[in-house]
FIMAR-797697 format. One line per 4 residues: number of its first residue (from 0); their letters; for each residue x, y, z of N, C-alpha, C. Coordinates in steps of 0.05 Angstrom, whole numbers, plus 5000, padded with zeros to 4 digits. Layout:
residues N
NUM = A = X,Y,Z,X,Y,Z,X,Y,Z | ...
end
This chain:
residues 444
0 = XXXX = 3654,7696,6468,3676,7678,6460,3693,7691,6439 | 3718,7683,6438,3736,7695,6418,3728,7686,6390 | 3726,7704,6372,3718,7698,6344,3743,7703,6327 | 3752,7684,6311,3774,7688,6294,3764,7701,6268
4 = XXXX = 3775,7725,6261,3766,7740,6238,3776,7727,6212 | 3759,7728,6191,3768,7720,6165,3787,7741,6154 | 3803,7734,6135,3822,7753,6124,3808,7777,6113 | 3785,7774,6102,3771,7796,6090,3763,7817,6110
8 = XXXX = 3762,7809,6136,3755,7829,6157,3779,7841,6170 | 3803,7830,6164,3827,7838,6178,3834,7868,6174 | 3832,7877,6148,3839,7904,6142,3819,7923,6156 | 3794,7916,6156,3774,7933,6171,3781,7934,6200
12 = XXXX = 3790,7912,6212,3797,7911,6240,3820,7930,6246 | 3840,7930,6228,3863,7948,6232,3854,7977,6231 | 3836,7983,6213,3827,8011,6210,3812,8020,6235 | 3796,8002,6246,3781,8009,6271,3801,8013,6294
16 = XXXX = 3820,7995,6296,3839,7997,6318,3856,8022,6316 | 3861,8031,6292,3876,8056,6288,3860,8080,6298 | 3833,8079,6295,3817,8102,6303,3812,8102,6333 | 3811,8078,6345,3804,8076,6373,3828,8076,6390
20 = XXXX = 3828,8092,6411,3850,8089,6431,3839,8092,6459 | 3835,8117,6468,3826,8120,6495,3796,8123,6497 | 3782,8129,6476,3754,8138,6479,3733,8117,6478 | 3711,8120,6492,3688,8103,6488,3672,8112,6464
24 = XXXX = 3661,8093,6450,3644,8099,6427,3618,8084,6429 | 3598,8094,6417,3572,8081,6417,3571,8062,6393 | 3564,8037,6399,3563,8017,6377,3536,8003,6379 | 3530,7988,6359,3504,7974,6358,3505,7950,6377
28 = XXXX = 3481,7940,6385,3481,7916,6403,3495,7893,6390 | 3503,7873,6406,3517,7850,6396,3501,7836,6375 | 3514,7828,6354,3500,7815,6332,3492,7787,6338 | 3472,7777,6324,3463,7750,6328,3483,7730,6318
32 = XXXX = 3479,7705,6325,3497,7683,6315,3494,7681,6285 | 3516,7676,6271,3516,7673,6242,3497,7651,6233 | 3476,7660,6218,3455,7641,6210,3464,7624,6186 | 3488,7629,6175,3497,7613,6153,3506,7586,6161
36 = XXXX = 3511,7582,6187,3520,7556,6196,3496,7538,6200 | 3499,7514,6191,3477,7494,6194,3474,7487,6223 | 3449,7487,6233,3444,7481,6261,3451,7452,6267 | 3450,7435,6247,3457,7407,6252,3486,7402,6257
40 = XXXX = 3502,7423,6248,3531,7420,6252,3541,7432,6278 | 3524,7445,6292,3531,7458,6317,3526,7440,6341 | 3543,7441,6362,3538,7425,6385,3513,7434,6400 | 3500,7416,6413,3475,7423,6428,3483,7436,6454
44 = XXXX = 3473,7460,6459,3479,7474,6483,3455,7474,6502 | 3460,7471,6528,3439,7472,6547,3435,7501,6555 | 3415,7514,6544,3410,7543,6549,3388,7547,6569 | 3382,7527,6585,3361,7529,6605,3370,7550,6626
48 = XXXX = 3353,7570,6631,3361,7591,6651,3367,7579,6678 | 3390,7587,6689,3400,7580,6716,3406,7550,6718 | 3409,7537,6695,3417,7509,6695,3446,7506,6705 | 3450,7491,6727,3476,7487,6738,3487,7510,6755
52 = XXXX = 3471,7532,6758,3480,7555,6774,3461,7578,6770 | 3458,7594,6791,3439,7617,6790,3445,7637,6768 | 3471,7639,6761,3479,7660,6741,3485,7648,6714 | 3475,7624,6709,3480,7611,6683,3457,7617,6663
56 = XXXX = 3464,7622,6638,3444,7624,6616,3422,7644,6622 | 3429,7668,6631,3410,7689,6637,3404,7705,6612 | 3379,7715,6611,3372,7734,6590,3365,7760,6603 | 3357,7780,6587,3355,7808,6596,3339,7812,6621
60 = XXXX = 3317,7797,6625,3300,7802,6649,3305,7782,6671 | 3325,7765,6668,3332,7746,6690,3358,7756,6702 | 3355,7769,6725,3378,7783,6737,3397,7763,6752 | 3422,7770,6752,3442,7752,6766,3440,7754,6796
64 = XXXX = 3451,7734,6809,3451,7733,6838,3476,7749,6848 | 3471,7763,6870,3493,7778,6882,3516,7760,6892 | 3540,7771,6891,3564,7758,6902,3570,7731,6889 | 3559,7726,6866,3565,7701,6852,3577,7708,6825
68 = XXXX = 3598,7694,6816,3612,7702,6791,3594,7698,6767 | 3598,7716,6747,3585,7713,6721,3601,7692,6705 | 3586,7679,6687,3599,7659,6670,3603,7668,6642 | 3614,7650,6625,3619,7657,6597,3593,7658,6581
72 = XXXX = 3592,7675,6561,3569,7677,6543,3570,7653,6523 | 3547,7640,6519,3547,7617,6501,3526,7618,6480 | 3508,7638,6481,3488,7642,6459,3482,7672,6456 | 3471,7679,6433,3469,7707,6425,3454,7724,6444
76 = XXXX = 3431,7714,6454,3414,7731,6471,3422,7730,6501 | 3443,7716,6508,3451,7713,6536,3461,7740,6546 | 3455,7746,6571,3463,7771,6584,3476,7764,6611 | 3489,7784,6624,3502,7781,6650,3523,7759,6648
80 = XXXX = 3541,7762,6628,3561,7742,6622,3585,7756,6609 | 3606,7742,6604,3630,7754,6592,3637,7739,6566 | 3650,7753,6548,3663,7741,6525,3693,7739,6530 | 3705,7717,6523,3732,7711,6530,3752,7733,6522
84 = XXXX = 3772,7736,6538,3792,7757,6534,3812,7750,6512 | 3822,7771,6499,3843,7767,6479,3866,7786,6485 | 3889,7782,6473,3911,7800,6474,3913,7815,6447 | 3915,7841,6448,3916,7857,6424,3945,7863,6417
88 = XXXX = 3953,7855,6394,3980,7860,6386,3983,7888,6375 | 4008,7897,6371,4014,7924,6363,4001,7930,6335 | 3998,7910,6319,3987,7914,6292,3957,7912,6292 | 3945,7909,6315,3916,7908,6317,3904,7880,6316
92 = XXXX = 3920,7860,6309,3910,7832,6309,3907,7823,6338 | 3891,7802,6342,3885,7792,6368,3890,7762,6370 | 3899,7753,6393,3903,7725,6398,3889,7718,6424 | 3880,7693,6428,3867,7686,6453,3885,7689,6477
96 = XXXX = 3873,7696,6500,3888,7699,6525,3878,7678,6545 | 3897,7669,6562,3890,7651,6583,3876,7665,6607 | 3877,7691,6607,3864,7706,6629,3834,7703,6626 | 3821,7700,6649,3792,7696,6649,3778,7720,6662
100 = XXXX = 3758,7732,6648,3743,7754,6660,3730,7746,6686 | 3730,7764,6705,3719,7758,6732,3701,7781,6740 | 3675,7775,6744,3655,7796,6751,3634,7785,6769 | 3625,7802,6787,3601,7795,6803,3590,7821,6814
104 = XXXX = 3563,7822,6816,3550,7847,6826,3543,7844,6855 | 3544,7867,6869,3538,7867,6898,3535,7896,6907 | 3530,7900,6933,3529,7927,6944,3541,7927,6972 | 3564,7912,6975,3578,7911,7000,3563,7897,7022
108 = XXXX = 3545,7878,7015,3533,7862,7036,3535,7833,7027 | 3525,7815,7043,3528,7786,7038,3503,7774,7027 | 3485,7790,7016,3460,7781,7006,3464,7762,6982 | 3447,7742,6980,3446,7725,6957,3422,7730,6940
112 = XXXX = 3409,7753,6945,3386,7761,6929,3396,7768,6901 | 3377,7773,6883,3384,7781,6856,3393,7810,6856 | 3412,7816,6838,3422,7843,6836,3401,7862,6826 | 3401,7886,6836,3383,7907,6826,3395,7921,6802
116 = XXXX = 3378,7933,6786,3387,7946,6762,3379,7976,6763 | 3382,7988,6787,3376,8016,6790,3400,8032,6798 | 3424,8019,6800,3448,8033,6807,3457,8029,6835 | 3440,8016,6852,3448,8012,6880,3468,7989,6883
120 = XXXX = 3469,7971,6864,3489,7950,6862,3510,7958,6842 | 3535,7950,6845,3555,7955,6825,3569,7929,6818 | 3586,7930,6798,3597,7906,6786,3628,7906,6789 | 3638,7885,6803,3667,7881,6803,3676,7872,6776
124 = XXXX = 3698,7883,6766,3707,7878,6739,3737,7872,6739 | 3745,7851,6725,3774,7846,6724,3780,7821,6707 | 3806,7815,6706,3815,7790,6694,3831,7774,6714 | 3825,7748,6715,3840,7730,6733,3862,7717,6716
128 = XXXX = 3886,7719,6725,3908,7707,6710,3935,7714,6724 | 3956,7702,6713,3983,7708,6724,3996,7729,6706 | 3998,7753,6717,4010,7775,6702,4038,7782,6713 | 4055,7793,6696,4082,7798,6703,4091,7825,6690
132 = XXXX = 4115,7832,6696,4126,7857,6684,4125,7855,6653 | 4131,7831,6643,4131,7827,6614,4103,7830,6603 | 4083,7817,6616,4056,7818,6606,4043,7845,6610 | 4055,7862,6627,4044,7889,6631,4046,7907,6607
136 = XXXX = 4061,7898,6587,4064,7913,6562,4042,7905,6542 | 4027,7884,6549,4005,7875,6531,3979,7890,6537 | 3963,7893,6517,3936,7904,6520,3916,7880,6519 | 3900,7877,6540,3880,7856,6541,3852,7868,6535
140 = XXXX = 3837,7854,6519,3810,7863,6512,3790,7842,6519 | 3768,7850,6531,3746,7831,6536,3720,7847,6536 | 3698,7833,6533,3671,7845,6532,3653,7833,6554 | 3638,7851,6567,3618,7843,6586,3591,7850,6575
144 = XXXX = 3572,7831,6577,3544,7837,6570,3530,7842,6597 | 3525,7867,6602,3515,7875,6629,3485,7878,6631 | 3470,7870,6610,3441,7870,6612,3430,7898,6616 | 3414,7900,6638,3402,7926,6644,3419,7943,6663
148 = XXXX = 3443,7933,6670,3462,7948,6686,3477,7967,6667 | 3471,7992,6667,3483,8011,6649,3513,8016,6656 | 3531,8012,6638,3560,8016,6644,3568,8045,6643 | 3562,8060,6664,3565,8089,6664,3593,8098,6671
152 = XXXX = 3604,8090,6694,3630,8099,6703,3647,8075,6712 | 3670,8071,6700,3688,8049,6706,3713,8060,6720 | 3721,8046,6741,3746,8053,6755,3763,8027,6755 | 3784,8027,6738,3799,8002,6735,3828,8008,6726
156 = XXXX = 3847,7999,6742,3876,7999,6736,3885,8015,6713 | 3900,8003,6695,3911,8017,6672,3893,8014,6648 | 3869,8025,6650,3850,8025,6628,3860,8041,6604 | 3858,8030,6580,3867,8044,6556,3843,8057,6542
160 = XXXX = 3821,8043,6541,3797,8053,6528,3773,8035,6534 | 3749,8044,6529,3725,8027,6530,3708,8033,6506 | 3691,8014,6500,3671,8017,6479,3644,8009,6491 | 3625,8027,6491,3599,8022,6502,3580,8015,6479
164 = XXXX = 3564,7994,6482,3545,7986,6462,3518,7978,6474 | 3498,7975,6457,3472,7965,6465,3454,7986,6477 | 3435,7977,6492,3415,7994,6506,3401,7978,6528 | 3384,7991,6543,3371,7978,6565,3350,7958,6557
168 = XXXX = 3341,7959,6532,3321,7940,6522,3334,7914,6512 | 3355,7917,6496,3368,7893,6485,3391,7884,6503 | 3400,7901,6521,3423,7894,6538,3447,7912,6531 | 3460,7922,6552,3484,7938,6549,3508,7920,6546
172 = XXXX = 3528,7931,6533,3554,7917,6532,3576,7938,6538 | 3598,7928,6548,3622,7945,6551,3646,7928,6543 | 3662,7938,6525,3687,7926,6518,3709,7942,6532 | 3728,7929,6543,3749,7942,6558,3776,7934,6547
176 = XXXX = 3793,7954,6542,3821,7950,6535,3838,7959,6559 | 3854,7942,6570,3870,7949,6594,3896,7934,6595 | 3916,7946,6607,3941,7933,6613,3942,7925,6642 | 3957,7904,6649,3961,7898,6678,3974,7921,6692
180 = XXXX = 3964,7928,6714,3974,7951,6730,3993,7942,6752 | 4015,7956,6755,4034,7950,6776,4023,7962,6802 | 4020,7946,6823,4009,7956,6848,4025,7946,6872 | 4027,7964,6892,4040,7958,6917,4019,7954,6938
184 = XXXX = 4025,7936,6957,4005,7929,6977,4017,7930,7005 | 4000,7938,7024,4007,7938,7052,3981,7936,7068 | 3979,7916,7085,3955,7912,7100,3948,7937,7117 | 3923,7945,7115,3914,7968,7130,3919,7995,7117
188 = XXXX = 3929,7995,7093,3935,8020,7079,3911,8031,7064 | 3896,8050,7076,3872,8060,7063,3871,8090,7062 | 3888,8104,7076,3886,8133,7077,3914,8145,7084 | 3915,8172,7084,3940,8185,7091,3949,8179,7119
192 = XXXX = 3930,8175,7138,3937,8169,7165,3947,8140,7169 | 3935,8122,7153,3943,8094,7156,3965,8086,7136 | 3971,8104,7117,3992,8098,7097,4008,8124,7093 | 4024,8132,7113,4040,8157,7111,4064,8154,7092
196 = XXXX = 4079,8176,7090,4102,8176,7072,4124,8158,7081 | 4122,8146,7105,4142,8127,7114,4133,8098,7110 | 4109,8094,7099,4099,8067,7095,4114,8052,7074 | 4119,8026,7079,4135,8009,7060,4117,7985,7053
200 = XXXX = 4114,7980,7027,4098,7959,7017,4109,7932,7026 | 4090,7913,7031,4098,7886,7038,4100,7868,7013 | 4087,7876,6991,4088,7861,6967,4079,7878,6943 | 4085,7868,6920,4076,7881,6895,4066,7860,6876
204 = XXXX = 4050,7868,6857,4041,7849,6836,4029,7865,6813 | 4023,7851,6791,4010,7862,6768,3982,7851,6767 | 3962,7868,6763,3934,7858,6762,3917,7875,6745 | 3894,7865,6737,3873,7880,6723,3848,7877,6739
208 = XXXX = 3840,7897,6753,3817,7895,6771,3806,7923,6777 | 3780,7924,6781,3766,7949,6788,3737,7945,6791 | 3721,7966,6786,3692,7962,6788,3677,7982,6770 | 3653,7974,6762,3637,7989,6744,3611,7997,6758
212 = XXXX = 3604,8022,6754,3581,8034,6768,3559,8043,6748 | 3534,8036,6754,3511,8048,6741,3501,8070,6758 | 3497,8094,6746,3486,8116,6761,3456,8114,6764 | 3446,8121,6788,3417,8122,6792,3406,8148,6781
216 = XXXX = 3381,8152,6784,3368,8177,6777,3356,8189,6802 | 3368,8211,6812,3358,8224,6836,3355,8205,6860 | 3374,8187,6863,3374,8167,6884,3393,8174,6906 | 3394,8158,6927,3412,8163,6950,3440,8153,6944
220 = XXXX = 3444,8138,6923,3471,8130,6915,3479,8147,6891 | 3503,8145,6881,3512,8162,6859,3492,8163,6836 | 3482,8187,6830,3459,8190,6812,3461,8215,6795 | 3449,8213,6772,3445,8236,6754,3417,8248,6759
224 = XXXX = 3414,8273,6751,3388,8285,6755,3368,8278,6732 | 3378,8266,6711,3361,8259,6689,3374,8237,6673 | 3358,8223,6657,3368,8201,6640,3387,8213,6619 | 3382,8237,6609,3400,8248,6589,3427,8254,6600
228 = XXXX = 3429,8262,6626,3455,8268,6638,3469,8241,6644 | 3454,8221,6652,3467,8195,6656,3478,8185,6630 | 3463,8188,6608,3473,8180,6582,3498,8195,6574 | 3499,8221,6581,3522,8237,6574,3547,8228,6589
232 = XXXX = 3544,8219,6614,3567,8210,6630,3575,8181,6623 | 3558,8166,6610,3563,8138,6605,3588,8135,6588 | 3607,8119,6597,3632,8116,6583,3655,8130,6597 | 3650,8144,6619,3671,8156,6635,3688,8134,6648
236 = XXXX = 3714,8137,6648,3730,8118,6664,3753,8132,6678 | 3760,8120,6701,3782,8130,6718,3803,8109,6719 | 3827,8115,6713,3849,8096,6711,3870,8103,6733 | 3875,8085,6751,3895,8089,6772,3905,8062,6782
240 = XXXX = 3930,8062,6791,3941,8037,6803,3943,8038,6833 | 3926,8055,6845,3925,8056,6875,3915,8030,6886 | 3926,8021,6909,3916,7997,6922,3887,8001,6931 | 3881,8025,6942,3854,8033,6950,3845,8056,6931
244 = XXXX = 3821,8054,6921,3811,8073,6901,3783,8082,6908 | 3776,8107,6904,3749,8116,6908,3744,8140,6890 | 3718,8145,6884,3711,8169,6868,3684,8179,6877 | 3679,8204,6871,3653,8217,6874,3650,8238,6853
248 = XXXX = 3626,8248,6850,3621,8268,6830,3598,8286,6840 | 3603,8313,6840,3583,8331,6849,3589,8359,6839 | 3568,8374,6832,3570,8402,6824,3591,8404,6802 | 3591,8386,6782,3609,8387,6760,3637,8380,6766
252 = XXXX = 3643,8368,6789,3670,8363,6797,3674,8333,6804 | 3694,8321,6792,3702,8294,6799,3722,8296,6822 | 3718,8278,6842,3738,8275,6864,3748,8247,6864 | 3774,8244,6864,3786,8217,6863,3806,8215,6886
256 = XXXX = 3806,8192,6899,3826,8187,6920,3839,8160,6913 | 3866,8160,6914,3881,8136,6909,3903,8134,6930 | 3905,8110,6941,3924,8106,6964,3940,8080,6958 | 3966,8082,6963,3984,8059,6963,4007,8066,6982
260 = XXXX = 4021,8045,6991,4045,8051,7008,4065,8068,6993 | 4078,8086,7007,4096,8105,6994,4120,8092,6982 | 4131,8072,6995,4156,8060,6986,4151,8030,6978 | 4167,8021,6959,4166,7994,6950,4181,7976,6970
264 = XXXX = 4177,7950,6969,4193,7932,6987,4223,7936,6982 | 4239,7933,7003,4268,7938,7000,4280,7918,6980 | 4300,7928,6966,4315,7910,6948,4336,7895,6963 | 4354,7881,6949,4374,7864,6962,4394,7881,6978
268 = XXXX = 4394,7907,6973,4412,7924,6988,4398,7939,7011 | 4372,7932,7015,4357,7944,7036,4346,7972,7029 | 4347,7980,7004,4337,8006,6996,4309,8003,6983 | 4292,8023,6987,4265,8023,6976,4261,8046,6957
272 = XXXX = 4250,8040,6934,4244,8061,6915,4216,8072,6921 | 4209,8096,6911,4183,8107,6915,4163,8093,6896 | 4140,8087,6907,4119,8073,6891,4109,8090,6868 | 4112,8081,6843,4102,8097,6821,4071,8097,6820
276 = XXXX = 4059,8119,6811,4030,8120,6811,4020,8138,6789 | 3994,8135,6783,3982,8152,6763,3952,8154,6768 | 3940,8175,6760,3910,8179,6761,3902,8193,6735 | 3886,8180,6719,3877,8191,6694,3846,8189,6693
280 = XXXX = 3833,8209,6682,3804,8210,6680,3796,8214,6651 | 3779,8196,6640,3770,8200,6613,3741,8212,6614 | 3737,8234,6599,3712,8248,6598,3700,8245,6570 | 3676,8233,6567,3665,8229,6540,3656,8255,6527
284 = XXXX = 3655,8254,6501,3646,8277,6485,3619,8287,6494 | 3600,8268,6499,3573,8276,6506,3572,8293,6532 | 3589,8286,6551,3589,8301,6576,3600,8330,6571 | 3621,8331,6555,3633,8357,6549,3615,8376,6533
288 = XXXX = 3599,8364,6516,3581,8380,6499,3555,8385,6513 | 3541,8365,6523,3515,8368,6535,3515,8384,6561 | 3534,8377,6579,3534,8390,6605,3552,8414,6607 | 3576,8412,6594,3595,8434,6596,3592,8454,6574
292 = XXXX = 3578,8447,6552,3572,8467,6532,3593,8470,6510 | 3612,8451,6507,3633,8454,6487,3625,8439,6461 | 3613,8453,6442,3607,8440,6417,3633,8435,6400 | 3653,8451,6406,3679,8448,6393,3700,8440,6414
296 = XXXX = 3708,8414,6414,3725,8404,6435,3753,8416,6433 | 3760,8429,6412,3786,8442,6411,3788,8465,6431 | 3764,8474,6440,3764,8496,6460,3768,8485,6489 | 3768,8459,6492,3774,8447,6518,3804,8445,6521
300 = XXXX = 3816,8465,6534,3844,8466,6538,3851,8464,6568 | 3876,8462,6574,3884,8458,6602,3874,8480,6620 | 3873,8505,6610,3864,8527,6627,3834,8527,6632 | 3819,8509,6618,3791,8506,6622,3785,8485,6643
304 = XXXX = 3806,8473,6654,3803,8453,6675,3814,8463,6701 | 3798,8460,6722,3808,8466,6749,3816,8440,6762 | 3843,8436,6765,3854,8412,6775,3869,8418,6801 | 3862,8404,6822,3876,8407,6848,3886,8379,6856
308 = XXXX = 3912,8376,6861,3923,8351,6869,3934,8353,6897 | 3922,8340,6916,3930,8340,6944,3934,8369,6954 | 3914,8386,6948,3914,8413,6958,3928,8434,6942 | 3943,8425,6921,3958,8444,6904,3946,8446,6876
312 = XXXX = 3942,8470,6866,3932,8474,6839,3953,8462,6819 | 3943,8448,6799,3960,8434,6780,3950,8439,6751 | 3967,8434,6732,3959,8436,6704,3957,8408,6692 | 3933,8402,6681,3928,8376,6670,3941,8373,6642
316 = XXXX = 3947,8349,6635,3956,8343,6608,3933,8329,6594 | 3924,8341,6571,3901,8331,6557,3909,8315,6532 | 3895,8293,6528,3898,8278,6504,3870,8276,6491 | 3867,8288,6468,3841,8289,6454,3839,8264,6436
320 = XXXX = 3816,8251,6438,3811,8228,6421,3784,8232,6408 | 3777,8213,6390,3752,8215,6376,3728,8213,6395 | 3732,8199,6417,3710,8195,6436,3708,8214,6459 | 3728,8231,6463,3728,8248,6485,3756,8259,6492
324 = XXXX = 3761,8264,6517,3787,8275,6526,3797,8259,6550 | 3822,8251,6549,3835,8238,6571,3851,8258,6587 | 3846,8260,6613,3859,8280,6630,3880,8265,6647 | 3905,8271,6643,3927,8261,6660,3931,8281,6682
328 = XXXX = 3927,8273,6707,3929,8292,6729,3958,8299,6737 | 3977,8285,6726,4005,8290,6733,4015,8275,6757 | 3998,8258,6769,4007,8242,6792,4029,8223,6783 | 4051,8221,6797,4073,8203,6790,4080,8183,6812
332 = XXXX = 4070,8188,6836,4077,8170,6858,4056,8172,6880 | 4057,8154,6899,4038,8153,6922,4054,8159,6947 | 4041,8167,6972,4023,8148,6984,3993,8154,6981 | 3983,8177,6991,3955,8183,6989,3951,8208,6972
336 = XXXX = 3935,8205,6951,3931,8227,6932,3901,8234,6931 | 3895,8259,6935,3868,8269,6933,3866,8288,6909 | 3848,8283,6891,3846,8299,6867,3817,8310,6863 | 3815,8335,6855,3790,8346,6846,3794,8356,6818
340 = XXXX = 3774,8351,6801,3777,8358,6773,3750,8369,6763 | 3750,8394,6753,3726,8406,6742,3732,8418,6715 | 3714,8411,6696,3716,8425,6670,3697,8449,6672 | 3709,8473,6668,3693,8497,6670,3672,8498,6648
344 = XXXX = 3649,8510,6654,3629,8514,6634,3641,8532,6612 | 3633,8527,6587,3643,8542,6565,3637,8572,6569 | 3614,8578,6582,3606,8606,6586,3620,8619,6609 | 3635,8604,6625,3648,8615,6648,3675,8628,6642
348 = XXXX = 3681,8649,6656,3708,8661,6653,3727,8644,6669 | 3751,8642,6658,3772,8625,6671,3778,8635,6699 | 3777,8661,6704,3785,8672,6730,3762,8678,6748 | 3737,8670,6740,3714,8676,6757,3701,8651,6767
352 = XXXX = 3686,8653,6789,3672,8629,6799,3653,8619,6778 | 3648,8593,6779,3630,8581,6759,3603,8574,6772 | 3583,8575,6756,3556,8567,6765,3549,8540,6752 | 3547,8519,6768,3542,8493,6757,3518,8480,6771
356 = XXXX = 3507,8459,6759,3485,8445,6771,3494,8417,6778 | 3489,8407,6802,3498,8380,6810,3485,8359,6791 | 3502,8340,6782,3492,8318,6766,3490,8293,6783 | 3510,8289,6801,3512,8265,6816,3517,8272,6845
360 = XXXX = 3505,8257,6864,3509,8264,6892,3537,8258,6901 | 3543,8266,6925,3571,8266,6935,3579,8240,6949 | 3562,8220,6951,3569,8196,6965,3592,8183,6950 | 3612,8174,6965,3636,8162,6954,3636,8132,6959
364 = XXXX = 3644,8117,6938,3646,8088,6941,3675,8080,6937 | 3684,8060,6951,3712,8052,6951,3713,8022,6942 | 3734,8016,6927,3739,7988,6919,3768,7983,6925 | 3774,7964,6943,3802,7956,6948,3808,7933,6930
368 = XXXX = 3827,7937,6913,3833,7917,6893,3850,7895,6904 | 3845,7871,6895,3858,7847,6907,3888,7848,6904 | 3902,7836,6923,3931,7835,6923,3942,7813,6905 | 3967,7806,6908,3979,7786,6892,3964,7759,6894
372 = XXXX = 3963,7744,6872,3948,7719,6872,3964,7697,6886 | 3953,7687,6908,3965,7664,6922,3952,7638,6913 | 3962,7616,6923,3952,7590,6915,3941,7575,6939 | 3918,7562,6936,3907,7544,6956,3903,7517,6942
376 = XXXX = 3913,7496,6955,3909,7470,6944,3880,7461,6949 | 3870,7446,6930,3842,7437,6932,3837,7422,6959 | 3816,7430,6973,3809,7418,6998,3823,7428,7022 | 3843,7446,7019,3858,7456,7042,3845,7481,7053
380 = XXXX = 3855,7491,7075,3844,7515,7088,3866,7534,7096 | 3857,7559,7102,3876,7580,7110,3861,7597,7130 | 3874,7605,7152,3861,7621,7172,3856,7649,7162 | 3834,7661,7169,3827,7688,7160,3846,7708,7172
384 = XXXX = 3856,7703,7196,3874,7722,7209,3901,7725,7194 | 3908,7704,7178,3932,7706,7162,3929,7723,7137 | 3903,7728,7130,3898,7745,7107,3897,7774,7115 | 3885,7780,7138,3883,7808,7147,3878,7808,7177
388 = XXXX = 3890,7827,7191,3885,7830,7220,3861,7849,7224 | 3845,7842,7243,3821,7859,7249,3819,7863,7279 | 3802,7882,7286,3796,7888,7314,3766,7880,7319 | 3761,7872,7343,3733,7864,7350,3714,7887,7346
392 = XXXX = 3723,7911,7352,3706,7935,7349,3698,7940,7320 | 3713,7929,7301,3706,7933,7273,3684,7914,7263 | 3678,7894,7280,3657,7875,7273,3661,7864,7245 | 3684,7851,7240,3691,7842,7213,3671,7822,7201
396 = XXXX = 3667,7825,7175,3650,7806,7160,3666,7796,7137 | 3668,7770,7135,3683,7757,7114,3664,7744,7094 | 3671,7745,7068,3656,7731,7048,3674,7719,7028 | 3665,7699,7014,3681,7685,6993,3664,7679,6969
400 = XXXX = 3675,7682,6946,3662,7676,6921,3681,7658,6904 | 3669,7643,6886,3686,7625,6870,3689,7598,6883 | 3713,7587,6881,3719,7560,6889,3729,7557,6918 | 3716,7572,6936,3722,7569,6964,3699,7578,6980
404 = XXXX = 3700,7574,7007,3678,7583,7024,3690,7589,7052 | 3675,7605,7067,3683,7612,7094,3671,7592,7114 | 3688,7580,7130,3680,7561,7150,3692,7569,7177 | 3676,7581,7194,3687,7590,7220,3708,7612,7216
408 = XXXX = 3732,7607,7225,3754,7626,7223,3773,7620,7201 | 3763,7603,7181,3781,7595,7159,3767,7599,7132 | 3783,7601,7112,3773,7599,7084,3781,7571,7075 | 3762,7557,7064,3766,7529,7056,3763,7527,7025
412 = XXXX = 3784,7517,7012,3783,7513,6983,3766,7489,6976 | 3749,7492,6956,3733,7469,6946,3752,7449,6932 | 3741,7426,6927,3758,7405,6914,3756,7406,6884 | 3754,7430,6874,3754,7434,6845,3773,7458,6839
416 = XXXX = 3786,7458,6816,3804,7479,6809,3789,7504,6800 | 3801,7527,6804,3789,7552,6796,3800,7575,6811 | 3785,7597,6813,3793,7621,6826,3775,7627,6850 | 3786,7636,6871,3771,7642,6896,3778,7671,6904
420 = XXXX = 3757,7686,6912,3762,7713,6921,3750,7716,6949 | 3767,7725,6968,3759,7729,6996,3758,7759,7002 | 3736,7768,7013,3733,7797,7018,3727,7801,7048 | 3741,7821,7059,3736,7829,7087,3724,7857,7088
424 = XXXX = 3701,7859,7102,3688,7885,7106,3688,7891,7136 | 3692,7917,7143,3693,7925,7171,3677,7951,7174 | 3670,7957,7198,3657,7982,7204,3677,8005,7204 | 3670,8027,7190,3688,8050,7191,3679,8069,7214
428 = XXXX = 3692,8092,7215,3686,8111,7236,3657,8121,7236 | 3644,8119,7212,3616,8127,7210,3597,8104,7214 | 3608,8082,7224,3592,8058,7230,3579,8046,7205 | 3593,8049,7182,3584,8037,7158,3604,8016,7148
432 = XXXX = 3594,7994,7137,3613,7974,7128,3626,7982,7102 | 3652,7979,7101,3668,7985,7077,3687,7961,7073 | 3695,7958,7048,3715,7937,7042,3742,7944,7053 | 3754,7927,7069,3781,7932,7080,3802,7919,7062
436 = XXXX = 3796,7895,7053,3816,7881,7036,3802,7859,7020 | 3813,7853,6997,3804,7831,6980,3828,7815,6972 | 3826,7789,6974,3849,7771,6968,3839,7750,6948 | 3854,7747,6926,3848,7727,6906,3866,7703,6908
440 = XXXX = 3855,7679,6908,3870,7655,6909,3865,7638,6884 | 3886,7624,6875,3883,7604,6854,3881,7577,6867 | 3858,7564,6863,3854,7537,6875,3863,7517,6854 | 3883,7501,6862,3894,7481,6843,3902,7455,6858
end
């Protein structure tokens, strides 16, 4: 929940905000509730585990249910919940935001079992709200208490920085600073073949959405070879405004794919501008020192990075922060961008092949970020075919979370206000289910 700082803390807050920008930092676990307040003056809270919902009032060893939204944190030891978002002003002060954190864990299936904490499930992360060009200038901050789900690698829109706290015993936390990202959408736009240079977006919007991944240890999903290497990578984030996003990591190399329609919707004169785009990768200090061998980060210069953008060698722009290094890949527009990024070992010659050890396997995961927020009136329905077109051979699977449900060939809004997210998964060419599209609705 948002805590209003006393004046005596305000100067300290400004100093912290001045030091923090893009980098993740290690901080202590969330502090307990202020014991100076009299218990008789506080409202009585029902902290019974799973009271009113499977994901309510959970503690560290009570895991959340898959595909169900996490709720707000209401007591100090609560886990698998969010603390309300704020807007950070230019002077470092914060004011409450109407945007609501939106998270749920899953692994691309429709299971209602409890989420696993070994890295095979991941966490959808975002803010639900009405964002605009004006609000895209604001920085939004919120905190997730992720329990035993280690916040290792985040891929989310216009991420500014993250702060990692806690541990697996007391519970992990991640604070996220992000701006609403401008995104263009076109149904079926997932790759260079389905979204060529002639593709024109059907709509645009501003949103804050992505996903958070815990790395396994020598598992069949994205994994590190040891706990120390997972710890070194913890706090990595990838920032891009692609409609479709994916990443992988292997042999010391990050691979990122971002796809959006090449052209924006036509203006009043029938002309379309090129869709603006970006891909940035933040690498934590621990990764650069422990795995790459750079005890002095001033030695990490652009010529120590091997950057390839859509088949062409490129020069990265580096921004050094107290917590690590932000790598701007130089991407300025879409449609389909493929990036590989490797930080050379300190011992390696710039012009010679490098010898590296794989940290994470090469399996790639994709998250299609939801399009513009539409409205569903309470109790009404909408045909699934109006959300996305599918083929029988794809064996489509629809799911809904929040204030709606799937009934036959329709999504039906519940008779309560809130947010609803509808997801379509289809079989790809390898006969594996992948997310094709996600649509968010405001039920009112």
